[in-house]
Backbone bond lengths (Angstrom), bond angles and torsions (degrees), N, CA, C in turn:
res aa  C-N    CA-C-N  psi(-1)  N-CA   C-N-CA  omega(-1)  CA-C   N-CA-C  phi
1 X - - - 1.486 - - 1.541 106.94 -
2 X 1.352 113.02 143.43 1.454 119.27 178.72 1.517 110.60 -84.70
3 X 1.321 116.27 141.28 1.407 122.45 174.24 1.572 111.85 -68.71
4 X 1.237 119.89 151.92 1.471 123.60 173.78 1.538 110.10 -66.26
5 X 1.330 112.57 130.53 1.474 118.05 179.35 1.502 107.04 -68.24
6 X 1.346 115.88 129.24 1.494 119.81 179.32 1.532 107.43 -106.01
7 X 1.331 114.82 121.43 1.429 123.48 176.73 1.570 110.27 -116.90
8 X 1.277 115.37 125.10 1.457 118.02 -177.85 1.525 108.83 -74.70
9 X 1.313 116.37 128.23 1.459 121.43 179.73 1.547 107.24 -82.67
10 X 1.309 116.65 115.94 1.480 119.26 -179.78 1.517 113.99 -68.38
11 X 1.313 117.92 -10.44 1.418 120.88 178.18 1.571 113.72 -98.15
12 X 1.363 114.08 2.81 1.461 118.27 177.57 1.456 108.40 -61.51
13 X 1.322 118.82 139.01 1.502 123.63 178.96 1.502 115.30 75.88
14 X 1.321 118.80 6.77 1.469 124.05 -179.35 1.517 108.67 -111.51
15 X 1.295 115.48 146.15 1.496 120.20 170.45 1.537 108.96 -86.76
16 X 1.303 114.18 108.76 1.466 121.41 -179.93 1.506 108.40 -107.65
17 X 1.348 115.96 134.58 1.416 123.10 -179.37 1.522 108.16 -100.64
18 X 1.267 117.14 140.04 1.453 124.89 171.16 1.486 108.41 -124.42
19 X 1.386 116.78 115.22 1.407 121.03 -176.01 1.482 105.87 -117.99
20 X 1.429 115.10 131.07 1.441 121.07 -179.34 1.491 107.59 -118.26
21 X 1.313 117.29 128.06 1.467 121.63 177.30 1.538 105.02 -114.80
22 X 1.343 117.89 123.26 1.450 123.23 178.61 1.475 111.02 -102.87
23 X 1.334 117.75 122.81 1.467 123.42 -177.83 1.560 108.71 -72.04
24 X 1.386 113.19 152.75 1.432 118.11 174.21 1.500 111.73 -65.88
25 X 1.270 117.00 153.41 1.445 120.85 -179.79 1.587 110.06 -173.50
26 X 1.299 113.27 158.21 1.485 119.47 178.74 1.500 110.76 -106.97
27 X 1.327 117.29 -11.03 1.475 119.67 -178.91 1.453 112.97 -80.71
28 X 1.360 117.70 -166.57 1.448 120.31 178.32 1.552 112.48 -65.28
29 X 1.339 116.07 147.69 1.445 120.85 -177.87 1.524 110.60 -53.32
30 X 1.281 120.57 -45.20 1.487 124.89 -177.94 1.514 113.42 -55.47
31 X 1.320 116.13 -26.27 1.507 120.84 -176.58 1.541 111.91 -95.74
32 X 1.351 119.56 -4.52 1.414 120.30 -179.81 1.544 110.56 -70.51
33 X 1.373 114.52 142.04 1.485 120.99 -179.09 1.499 113.04 -69.84
34 X 1.287 122.10 139.29 1.462 125.00 175.49 1.485 108.74 -130.35
35 X 1.327 112.91 153.80 1.490 122.72 172.54 1.500 106.62 -123.13
36 X 1.310 119.96 123.53 1.431 126.35 -177.51 1.561 108.67 -112.13
37 X 1.353 118.02 124.69 1.432 122.33 177.03 1.527 108.07 -117.39
38 X 1.348 114.25 127.63 1.471 120.28 178.45 1.508 108.55 -120.85
39 X 1.337 117.85 125.85 1.424 118.85 179.54 1.587 111.60 179.35
40 X 1.276 112.85 -173.57 1.495 119.67 175.46 1.495 108.98 -114.48
41 X 1.337 116.25 157.75 1.413 124.49 176.35 1.553 108.40 -54.03
42 X 1.305 120.57 137.22 1.425 126.63 177.27 1.502 114.39 69.52
43 X 1.294 118.02 15.00 1.440 122.72 172.77 1.527 112.43 -130.91
44 X 1.279 119.58 145.69 1.493 118.47 -177.25 1.520 109.42 -68.00
45 X 1.364 116.64 133.57 1.446 118.30 -174.62 1.632 107.22 -85.82
46 X 1.306 111.83 169.70 1.467 120.07 171.67 1.545 104.43 -96.22
47 X 1.312 115.89 134.00 1.473 122.39 -178.47 1.547 111.06 -109.13
48 X 1.269 115.60 134.55 1.473 123.98 176.21 1.521 106.64 -127.56
49 X 1.329 117.08 140.74 1.495 120.00 173.96 1.469 109.42 -130.71
50 X 1.305 114.61 153.95 1.491 122.96 -179.12 1.507 109.91 175.59
51 X 1.307 116.29 -147.72 1.507 119.80 -178.66 1.513 107.19 -109.76
52 X 1.316 112.57 167.11 1.461 121.10 -178.67 1.533 109.05 -59.14
53 X 1.325 115.43 -39.44 1.471 119.89 -177.51 1.572 113.28 -68.13
54 X 1.373 116.68 -17.44 1.419 120.43 176.09 1.520 113.83 -97.85
55 X 1.322 118.26 9.68 1.458 123.98 -169.95 1.523 110.93 -56.74
56 X 1.316 119.26 -43.97 1.463 123.00 -177.75 1.543 109.17 -60.53
57 X 1.301 118.29 -46.51 1.470 124.26 178.01 1.506 111.36 -64.16
58 X 1.353 115.93 -42.93 1.506 118.27 178.62 1.524 113.48 -62.56
59 X 1.342 114.37 -38.23 1.493 118.18 176.85 1.519 110.78 -66.20
60 X 1.387 117.43 -43.82 1.430 118.65 -177.99 1.555 110.05 -67.23
61 X 1.328 117.03 -40.19 1.473 116.66 179.91 1.566 110.87 -68.62
62 X 1.326 116.50 -39.86 1.453 120.47 174.28 1.541 112.24 -58.29
63 X 1.246 117.08 -42.65 1.510 122.43 179.12 1.558 109.22 -60.92
64 X 1.316 114.47 -47.53 1.476 117.79 -179.31 1.547 112.07 -64.48
65 X 1.372 114.78 -45.52 1.460 117.34 176.93 1.519 113.65 -61.40
66 X 1.348 118.93 -38.73 1.430 121.31 177.28 1.534 110.64 -66.22
67 X 1.320 117.10 -42.61 1.487 122.61 178.00 1.538 107.65 -60.47
68 X 1.324 119.59 -42.19 1.486 117.66 177.69 1.512 112.06 -64.43
69 X 1.346 117.14 -36.42 1.426 122.23 178.82 1.514 112.73 -63.24
70 X 1.341 114.95 -41.93 1.458 123.57 177.95 1.543 110.32 -64.89
71 X 1.377 112.76 -46.40 1.422 118.44 179.60 1.531 112.27 -62.32
72 X 1.286 117.07 -40.78 1.456 122.11 177.93 1.477 112.68 -62.49
73 X 1.381 114.45 -44.45 1.490 117.43 176.88 1.502 113.10 -64.06
74 X 1.294 117.49 -38.58 1.488 122.22 -178.97 1.593 106.77 -68.15
75 X 1.323 116.75 -39.33 1.470 116.22 179.45 1.537 110.45 -65.16
76 X 1.347 115.69 -45.59 1.461 118.56 179.16 1.474 112.65 -60.37
77 X 1.305 118.14 -40.77 1.461 122.21 -179.24 1.550 111.05 -66.86
78 X 1.307 117.10 -38.42 1.463 123.44 177.04 1.481 109.70 -65.68
79 X 1.346 116.78 -42.74 1.477 122.23 -177.85 1.544 108.02 -65.87
80 X 1.301 120.26 -43.10 1.440 122.66 179.13 1.515 110.39 -65.05
81 X 1.362 119.31 -37.64 1.404 123.62 178.53 1.509 111.61 -67.27
82 X 1.355 117.43 -33.44 1.462 121.54 -176.60 1.532 110.33 -78.63
83 X 1.298 120.86 -17.18 1.433 123.74 -174.92 1.568 104.93 -77.49
84 X 1.339 112.74 121.86 1.450 117.68 177.25 1.550 112.36 -57.15
85 X 1.319 116.28 139.27 1.438 120.61 -178.40 1.533 112.42 -66.25
86 X 1.305 115.99 -29.92 1.476 120.59 178.61 1.558 109.82 -62.52
87 X 1.361 117.00 -42.02 1.483 118.52 -176.64 1.552 108.46 -72.05
88 X 1.310 119.00 -29.51 1.490 118.82 175.61 1.508 107.64 -68.70
89 X 1.302 119.08 -41.86 1.495 117.59 -178.54 1.487 111.42 -72.85
90 X 1.284 120.62 -24.77 1.471 123.20 178.67 1.534 107.85 -74.51
91 X 1.314 118.85 -31.48 1.446 118.45 -179.05 1.478 111.85 -88.68
92 X 1.296 120.91 -4.37 1.457 123.34 176.01 1.526 112.09 -76.12
93 X 1.324 118.27 145.28 1.472 117.22 178.45 1.515 109.25 -65.97
94 X 1.355 111.56 148.85 1.461 118.55 -179.13 1.528 109.02 -68.46
95 X 1.317 113.64 142.72 1.484 118.82 178.22 1.517 107.51 -92.85
96 X 1.337 115.62 122.37 1.428 120.38 176.28 1.519 112.91 -85.73
97 X 1.296 115.05 -152.58 1.484 117.71 174.57 1.489 110.63 -67.81
98 X 1.323 116.12 149.79 1.474 118.68 -178.43 1.556 109.23 -62.92
99 X 1.320 115.37 149.86 1.437 118.95 179.75 1.539 111.95 -57.55
100 X 1.305 115.88 152.75 1.476 122.20 -175.25 1.543 108.90 -55.54
101 X 1.282 120.70 -38.61 1.453 124.95 -176.76 1.509 109.56 -60.92
102 X 1.320 117.04 -32.71 1.488 117.87 -178.88 1.545 110.61 -74.07
103 X 1.292 119.47 -18.69 1.420 123.46 -178.45 1.521 110.23 -90.96
104 X 1.296 120.91 -14.33 1.444 125.63 -175.05 1.574 108.41 -79.18
105 X 1.230 114.15 154.90 1.500 122.06 177.08 1.507 106.96 -83.14
106 X 1.349 116.83 161.86 1.483 119.05 180.00 1.585 108.35 -59.62
107 X 1.323 116.39 -37.03 1.469 116.96 -176.03 1.565 111.37 -65.68
108 X 1.279 118.27 -36.44 1.491 120.19 177.29 1.505 110.72 -75.12
109 X 1.258 119.48 -32.45 1.441 123.13 176.07 1.520 109.32 -61.49
110 X 1.340 116.84 -47.93 1.504 120.97 179.89 1.485 109.21 -64.55
111 X 1.361 118.82 -41.48 1.492 118.07 178.86 1.549 109.69 -64.01
112 X 1.276 118.92 -38.13 1.497 119.43 -179.39 1.564 110.27 -68.30
113 X 1.333 118.87 -32.05 1.405 123.91 177.67 1.538 108.23 -69.54
114 X 1.301 116.66 -43.56 1.441 120.28 -178.56 1.503 113.02 -66.56
115 X 1.367 116.86 -28.36 1.539 121.21 176.75 1.517 109.00 -62.80
116 X 1.291 120.41 -23.02 1.487 121.04 -178.91 1.543 111.19 -71.19
117 X 1.315 118.92 -20.71 1.468 121.16 -178.92 1.449 112.03 -92.08
């Protein structure tokens, strides 16, 4: 017999908000339009839209999409952290002499700005 596949939920231990907005309508409740937002405070949510009758599926899909987004951000952050700082500096363009404007005095900067008028 095969063991159950264990997948770590990247949203475990996080407060995730699910907000459902139901649009006005005169038809049956199952046909009313809904907008489902899944996310955390201070982070952009994942949005799903459909009908009231599809709400369970929309929430499940939104949860999975938001979990993928969190997993992707965590992977990118870990990858950036694992990159040695020396290799980042080596790949950066060489800095030459400071631009001429940085060498000018405030008086010459103001004069050059006034020349534009």
